[in-house]
N, C-alpha and C positions, 0 to 999 in steps of 0.2 A: 286257445284256452289252456290254462295251467293244469298240469297233470296232478292226480290225487293218488297218494300212496298210503298203504297200511303197514304199520310196524308193530310186532308183538314182542313182549318182554315180561320179565318177572321183577317185582319189587316187594319190599317188606314194609309193613305198617305195624310196629310193635305195640302191644297193648300196655306194656310197661316201659319206663325209661330204660335205655340200653344198659345203664349201669346196674339197675335193679335186676334186669333180666340176666345179665352176666353174673351178678352175685348169687342169684337164686340157682343158676345152673352150676356154679362152682360149689356151692354148699351141697347140692345133690350129689355131685361127683365125689366129694370128700366123704359123704355118708356111705357111699357104695364101696369105699376102699376096704373096710373090715369084711364085707360080704365076699369080695373077691379073694381076700387073703384066706378066708375060711372055706372057700370053694362051696358056698351054699348053693343049693340047686336052683333057686329063683333069681340068682344075681343078674343073669342076662335079661330076664323079663323086667326087672327093676330098671336097668339101664335103658331099655327100650322105652319104658314108660316116661323116664326123665327126658329123653330126647324128643318124644312126641309132645310132651308138655312144653318144652322150650320152643319147639317148632311152632306149636299152636299159638303161644304167646307172642312170637315174633311176627305174626300176621302176614304170611306170604300171600301175594296177590298176582294174578295174571293181568297184564296191562296191554290193551290194544289202542294204538294211536293212529290217527289219520292226518297226513301231511299234505299240504298243497304247495307245490313248488312255486317260487317267485322268480320273475324274469330278471336276467342281468340287464342293467341299464348303462348304456354308453351315451356320452355327451358329444354332440357334433357342434363345434364352435366356429361360426362363420364370421370372418373379419370383413366388415363393410366400411372401414375407415377410409379417409381420403387417399392414402397412398395406394390403395388397391385399384384406383381408377386409371392408372398409367400402364402402358405397355401391354394391354390386353389381359391384365391380371384378373379382372372381374369375370371375364368369360371362362377362364380356366377354373376359377373358384366355383362358379355356378355349375359347370359340367361335373366337377368332382363331387359337389354336393348331391347332385341327382344320382350319380353312380353309387356313392356310399349309402345313400338312403335306400336305393333299390336292393343292394346286397344285404343290408341289415334286415330288411323285411323278409328276406328269404332264409334267414338263420333262425331256427326254432329257439324259443325261450330267450330272445334278445330284443330289447326295446331300445330304440334310438330316439333320443330327444335332441332337438336342434335349437340353438340360441344364436342370436345375431348381435355382434358388437358394433354399435353405430358410431358415427362421428361424435367426438367428445369435446368439441370446442377447443380449448387450449391445453388439454390434459394428455394428449397422445392416445395411443391405443390402450384402452383399459380392459384388456382381455380377461385378466384374472378377477377383476371386480364382477364381470358378468358371470364367470364360472362360480364364484362364491355365492352369488344370488341363486343360481340354478341348483347348487348342491343342497340348499335348504329344503328341497322337496325330494331328495334322493336318499334313501336309507344307505348308510355306509356299507352294509353287507350285500348290497345289490350293485354297487358301483363297479362297472366292468372296465372303464377307461375313458380317455378323451381323444378326440380327433379334431385338431385345430386346422382350419383352412385359412392361412395367414402368411404374410411375407416375413414373419419372424421379428418385426420391429414392435416389440411389446413394451409399453411404458411401465407397467406395474408388475414386471417379472419378479417373483419372490426369490429371496436369497436361499431359502430352504424349501423343499417340496412340501406343500400343505396336505398331500395325499400320497397314497402308495400305489394307486392304480396307474397303469402305463399311460404316458402322454405321447401322442403321435402328432407330428407336425408335417402337414402337406403344404409345400410352398409353390406358388404360381410362377415358377421360373425354371431355367435349365440348370442352374447351379449358382454358386456364390457370385454376387455381382459387385461392380465397382461404381463409385459415384463421387462427383466433385461438389463441394459446397462452399459457399462464402458465409462465414459465421461472424456476426457482430459481437464484439466483446464489450465495447463501450459506445453508447450512442445517446447523448443528451437530447432530451425532447425540447428544451428551452435554451435560448441564448440571448444575451443582452445586445441590443442593436449597437453597432459600432465595434463590437468585440468579435472574437472567434470562438468556435467550439471545436473540440477534438473528437474525431471518430477513430476507434481502434477495431481492426478486423483481422481475420486470418482466413486464408484459402486452404482447405483440407481436401486430400484425396483419400477416400475410404474404400476398403475392399481387400481382396487377397494379395494384391500387389500395390499397396498405396504409395503415392509419390510423396516426396519430402524434399526439403532444402538440401539435406545431405546427399540425396540421390540425384540431385540436379533438377528437380521438378520446378517448373516455372509456369506461371499463369499471367495472362494480361487482364488487368482490372481497369475498366472504364468507369468514369464518374460523370454523372449528369446532374444539373441543377435546374429544376423546373423545365425539363425538356431540352435544355441547352447543354451540349457537351462541354466538359470542363477539362478533363485530362484522360490519358490512357497510359498506364504504367505497367511494366513487367515486374512482378513480385515473386519471390521464392515461396513455394508451397510449404505450409507448415510453420511459417514465421509470422509473428504478429506485426501488422503494419499500422502506421498512424497517418491520418490525413487531417489537415486543418481546414475548416470551412468558415469563412467570414459571414457574420450575420449582418446583412446589408439593410434590412427593412423590417418593419413590424409585420406581423402576420406569419403565415406558414410558408415555408420553402420546402420543396420535396427534393431530397437527395437520393439518387439511384446509383448503387454500386453493382457492377455486373462483371463476373469473372468469365473468362473464355472457357469453352467446353473441353472436357476430357474425352479422348477417343474411347468409345465403348461404354460410356457412363449410362446410367439408367435414364436420367432425365436432366435437362438443364434448368428445371424450375427453381431449384434451391441454389443455383449459381448467382442469383440476384437477391439483393437486400434493399429495402426502401426505408428511408428515415425521414420523418417529418419534423423539421425544426421550426419552432414557433419563436419568432423574434419579439422580444418585449423590451421596453425601456426600463433601465435601472431605476432612475428617478427623473421625474419631470421637473425641469428647472424653469420656474416662471418668475418673470420680473413684472411687478405691478407698480405703476407710477400713478398716484392720485394727485390731480391738480389742486384739490382743496378738500378739506374735511366735508363730507356730506353723507347722507344715509346710504347712498349706493356704495360708498367705500367700505362700510361695515359689511354689507351683503357680499361684496367681492371677497373680502378677507375671510369671512366665515366659511364661504364655499370652498376656497382654496386650502385653508388650513384643515378642513374636515377630511381631506383626501390624504392618507398617509403616504401615497406615492408621489406627492408634490413637495418639492423644495421651493418655498416661497421667499422671494426677496421683495420687500414692500417699502416704498418711500412715499410720503405725503408732503407736498410742497405747502409749507405753512405760510411762507411770505416770499413774494418775488424779490429779486435782487434790487429793483429800483424803488422799493417801498421802504422808507426810513422813518420809523417812529421811535427811535432811540431805545427800543426794547433789547435787552442783552440777548445775544444769540443763544446762550446756554439755556434760556428760558423758552426758546422756540423749537429747538431740535436737539436730539442727543448727539448727532453727528452732522457734519456738513454733507451736502448732496454730492456724492462721488461721481459726477457726470463723466469725467475722463475714464475712470476705471470701468464704469458700466457700459459706456457707448463707444469706447475705442479699444480698450484692452481685452475685455471679457464679453463683449456682446455676442460672440459666436458660441459662448457656453450655454446660452439660454435657449430652451425649446420654444418658449412663447413670451412675447412682450405684450403687456396690456397697458394701454394708456387710458385712464379713467378720468374724463373731464379735464384733460391736460391742456392748459393754455400756455403757450410758450413764454410770451412776455420777456424774452431775453434770457430765460433760464438755461436753455441749451443753445449753444452756438449752431449756426447753420451746418457746419461740418458734421456735428454729431447727428443731426436729423438726417443728413445725407447718408451717414453710416447705417442708420436704421433702415432706410430705403434699400441700401445695398444688401443689408442683412436679409431682407425679405426676398430680394431677387435671387440670392444665393441659396435659398431653401429655408429661410426662417419663417416664423409665424408672428403676425401682428393682429391684435384686436383693439379697436378704438371704440370706446363708449363716448358718444358725443352729447354734450349739453349745450347751453346757450353760448359757451365760449367758441363753439365750432363756427358760429355765424358772426364772430367778432373780427375786427381787423387783425388780431393776433392769432387767428385760426391756423392750426397745423396744415390746413388745406392750401395755404399760401406759402408754404415752405417747400423745401426739397422733398419732404415726406409726402406732399400732396400728389406727387407723380405716381405713387403706388396705391393711393386710396381709390375705392371704386365709385366715389361720388364727390361732388363739390357743393358747398353751401350756395344757395341761390343768390344771396346778397350778404355782403360783409357789414352787418349792422353793429349796434352797440348792445352788448349783453345786459347792461344795466336796464335797458328798455324792455327786456324780455322776461320779466317776472322770474328772477333767479330763484325765488323760494318755491314752495309747493303751491301751485295755482289751483283754483277752484274751477269747475266747469262754467261758473258764472262770471269769471274774471273777464275784464275788458280785453279784447284782442289786442295784440301788440300793434304798433303802428306799421303802416305799409313799408316794406323794404327791410324790416327787421330780420326776415328769413326764419322765423320761428312761428309755428302754429300752436295755439293754446286752445284747449277744449277737450271735453271728455270723448274718448274713443276706446274701442276694444281692439287690441291687436288681432289681425286676421292673417290667414295664410294665402299666399298667391298660388297660381296654378303650379308654378315650380316648387313652391313650398310643400304642396301636397305630394310631390313626387320625390323630393330630396330627402334622404334618410336623416338629415340633421333635424328637420322639423316634421316630417311625416310621422304619424302615430305618436305625437307628443301626448302626454296624459291630458285628457279632457277634450281631445279633438274628435275622436270617434269618426274620423274620415270627413269631418265637416270643414268647410273653408272658413267659416266664421264661428269659432268655438265660443262658448260662454265663459270667457276669462274675465278677470277683473280689469277695470278701466285704468287707462293712463291719461295724462292731461297735457303732455307736451311732446312735440316731434319737430325735428329740425328739417326745414325744407331743403331739398337737394336738387341738383341738376347734373348733367353729364354722367348719368348713372350707367355703369357697365358692370358685368359680372352677373351673379344670380341674386335677384331680389326674392327672398323667401317669405318675408312678412311685410305687411302694410300697416300704416297707422291710419289716422282719420283721413277720409276723402281719398283713399287710395295712395297716400304718400308712402314712398319707400321707408321701411323701418329697419329691416335687417338685410344686409347685403354681404354676400361672400364672393370672393374673387381669387383666381389664380394669377399670380404675378411672377413671371420668370419661373424659378424652381420653387418659390415659396407661396404662401397663402395669406390673404388679408380678410379680416372681418370688420364690418362697420355697423354699429348699432346707433341709429340716429335718434336716440332718446336716452335720457339719464334716469328714467323712472321705472326700470325693471325691479328695483328694490320694493316697489309697492306690492308686487306679488309675494315677496318674501314676508311682508307684514300681513299677508292675507287680506289686503284691502279689497273690498267689493268681491269677495270670494277668492281672490288670489289667482295664481296660475303656476305653470311649471317652470318657475324661475331657475331652480337648481339644475333640473334636467336639461333645459334649453342651453344654459351657459356651459354645462358639462359637454354637451354634444358639440357646441360651437368650438370650444377650446380643443377638443380631441380631433375635430375635423381639421382645424388649423394645424395641428401637429401630425396630420396625415395618417390618422388611424384608418386602416383599410376598410373596416366595417362601415364607415361613414362616407366612403367615396360615392359621389352622386352618379357616376357611371362606372359600374363594376360588374364583373362576372366572377362568381366563385363556385367552386365545386368541393364537395366533401363526401366522404364515404361512410355509410352507416352499415355496420356489420349486422348479420342476422344469424340466428342459431339454426342448428340442423343442417340440412342439405340444400336449403333454399338460396344460399349465397347472400351477397350483400346488395345494397342499393346506393346508387350514385345520385346524390342530391345536388341540384344545380339551382343557383339563385342569381337573378339578373336585375340590375337597376339601370334606368336610363332617364335622363332629364327631358329629352326631346319627346314630344307626343308621337304616338303611332302604335301600331299593333306590336305585340311581343315578337322578337325575331326568332327565326329558326336557328338551332344550334347543331353543330356537328360534333358527335361524340365518337372518339377513336379509342378502341379497346387496347389492352396490352399487346395483342397480336397484330395490331395495325389495321384492323377492319373498322371502317368509318361508316357512320349512319347518321342521317339527319332526323332531328326530333323537333316538334313544335313546342314552344313554351306556353304556359298557361298563366294568364294575367290574374293576380291576386289582389291588386290595388293599383292606384295611379303610378305608372312608371315602375311597377314591381311585378316580376314574373318568376315562376318556379317550375321545376321539372324534376321528376324522380324516374331514374332508369335502372332496370335490373343490371347488376354488375357481379357476375359470379366468378369471373377470371381474376386471379390475383395479379398485381402488377400496377403499372402506371397508366392512368386514364387521362385523356386529353379532351378538353371541351373548348370550342371556339364558336363565337357568334359573328365571325368575319372581321371583327375589329380587335376584340380582346381574346385572350387565351387563358384558361385556368387548368390546373392540374389537381388530381386527387390520387391517392395511393390506396390500393386495396391489398391488404395483407392476406396470407393464407388463413383459412378458417381455423386451422389447428397447426400453429408453427412447429411444435415438437414433432408432429406427425410427418412434416415435410423436411425436417432437418436432415434425416438420413433415409434415403429412398431405396436402399438396397434390399433385395430379398436375401436373407441370411439365416442359416441355422446355427450360427455360432453363438448368438446371444442366449438362446434357449438350450444350448448343448448340455450344460450341467444338469438342468431339470430333466431333459430327455434321458440322460445316462442314469440319473438317480432313480427314475421310475421304470427302468427297462423299456423305454419307449423307442421311437425311431423317427427319422426325418426322411422325407421323400420329395423329389422334385417333379412336379406335375408335367412340366413342359418337355421333360426328357424321358422319364420313366413311366408316365401315365399314372392312373389311379390304382393304388395297390388293393389287393383282395382283402377281405375281412375273414378272420377266424376267431373262434372261441377256444382259448387254451387254459389249461389248469394253472392255478396259482403257482408261481415259481418256475414255470416253463419259459422258454424263449418267447419273447413277445413280438418278434418281427423278423422279416427277411428282406431280400432285395425287392420282392414283388408282392409282399403281403404284410399285414399288420395284425397283431394278436390282441384280443380283448380278454380280460380275465373272467374265467367261469367261476362263480362263487357258490353254486349249489345252494342258494338261499331258499328257505321254505318257511311256512307258517303252519302251526298245528290247528286243524279245524275241528277235531273231535278226539275224546279220550274216554276209555271204558275200563273199569276195574272189576275183576272176578276173584273172590277169595279162594285159594287153593285148599284150605283146611277150615271150612266153616264150623261153627260151634256145634251144629246138630250132628256133624259127622265126627268131630274130634271127641266129644264126650263119650259116646258108646265105645269108640276105639280105645280110649284111655281106660274105661271100666273093664273092657275085655282083657287088656294087657294086665291090669291089676289083678283080675280074677285068675289069670293063668299063673302069675307069680305066686299067688296065695296057694293054689293047688300044688304047684311044684314043691313049695316049701312045706306043705302039710303032709307029704308022703313019708 
């Protein structure tokens, strides 16, 4: 309970303004000068009356005040940021907190308030932001000082002290520490496939005796790419190093740089840096060859030209070479068909070749068609949209290109017999052996189509094998089908087939009527999305791989750590597999996946430790990188009093090492006295108080002053009347 004190004093409350009272007194004194010169008998009584009158008009009062003393308030700041979790620091901090709290409670008129500095995401230790918030409730005349339990790595350290109270730092260590870190200077997050990105880094030794290149300091830096060792290099400490990393594929690649440890360093956690490089294609170069003008050609062109990332080269064959109608060539085409340039000199420059209802008829020599087949085997992408020409004697299936196609037409018939225009569902069926089926049907998904990411979850499917899409009216009959049949036409005929050929990929669409969906015929369908997915699968976009395992890291705020999200796709039917998750410390654990759809399973695993996580399903392996929750907090792990040294000196504070000197004792000292010693810290005594009551008593009240004045006046009159 705060003590109550009483203080007595005198003050004046003049009845007249001070200038008027002074003037009146001066006039009275001047008037008495002749009486004192003449030595009149009543002169002293007149002077006494003047002084009594001036004293009465000045209003003298007796004042009694009651004060209640206010406690001195000290602020205990406890650092709970991430760097306090290493080397037993948190145990030292908790023990010091208990000791300081107990001592403060034993000191009269001292109040100790405790605040905690939590993890701040990517902002480092915001110790003074927490102090500023707490100072809003502490009157400045009661502030006794600060006691900070921290390693001294303060991100928001002010350049000038914002207060005058002593700042004491208690550090959970034995003394100034050393630490090695690998710091990234330049680390691009994206790179163009086929090119390289440049990483720049430096290895630094921090502490009382830091290493440097001049001092001969050397560290070994190892580099891994997706878990595979790349190189081990000895680099000088303190010098910026450069490493070039090729971008080999689309999607993310995880690069891990790890520096060797420094003897006696605080922790090797910040010796490692992880960079995720996302490979992207600069421009998608697509070659579109249309065999003849038709509505599907316009749909293809509109789709490809709408994508700003696509460089489209488009040719339409207006007239085959063997057709001579004497029409001038300059009225048929702007340029001649550059088959040698396209299919011999620059064929490898294209990411995708699309043949839209292309019928050879001698347009391309067999050697060029063989070049296309070799282009696919070497990693290229080919998409063939087949119309009635595919079932003709001039079908591409009967050329060298047929060896890479995932199906053959059933019979080589005559396309003129197969209703080349837009058929009606009531059209007469083509003659037997034409290899073309005409009749209304709605494209549907196969069992593989429900599992393959190219067709799974297409707009309008809602998981159904027979979506309510618009009708088509023609499908090419096929045989010798291999690869993945994702969509069927009427009566279960293959409609969309995808296949791996060598290092490349091939797609075959056995109908030329997907453009009906673009026209919204019979309700339409997902024409643009389907063709986009097929094209990107052919160009090996990782997200569309039918058998894949991916892992990604989702960070979380606070102290809960992150989450490792695992996504798995498989074409073969069966239960979701077990996956083995290996944390950055090398501890492995098996987890069951959860099915979320046909051929699709997911899993989320807590991932608190920073570093490289490895996931394997026995066949495929995926990697994910977990960064520190607060990178600035982990950049320098030393316990140091150097950074806060200027603030400590400016406020007459002190620094103490808990692991060597223990917890210092607390004392209240007068302002201006020494605020600390080897085994104690001083908090400022402010003697703050608040007035709880005040009483005024007139020393010369009117009822006493008037008789006294009259008596003195009577005495003066009697003396002068003698």
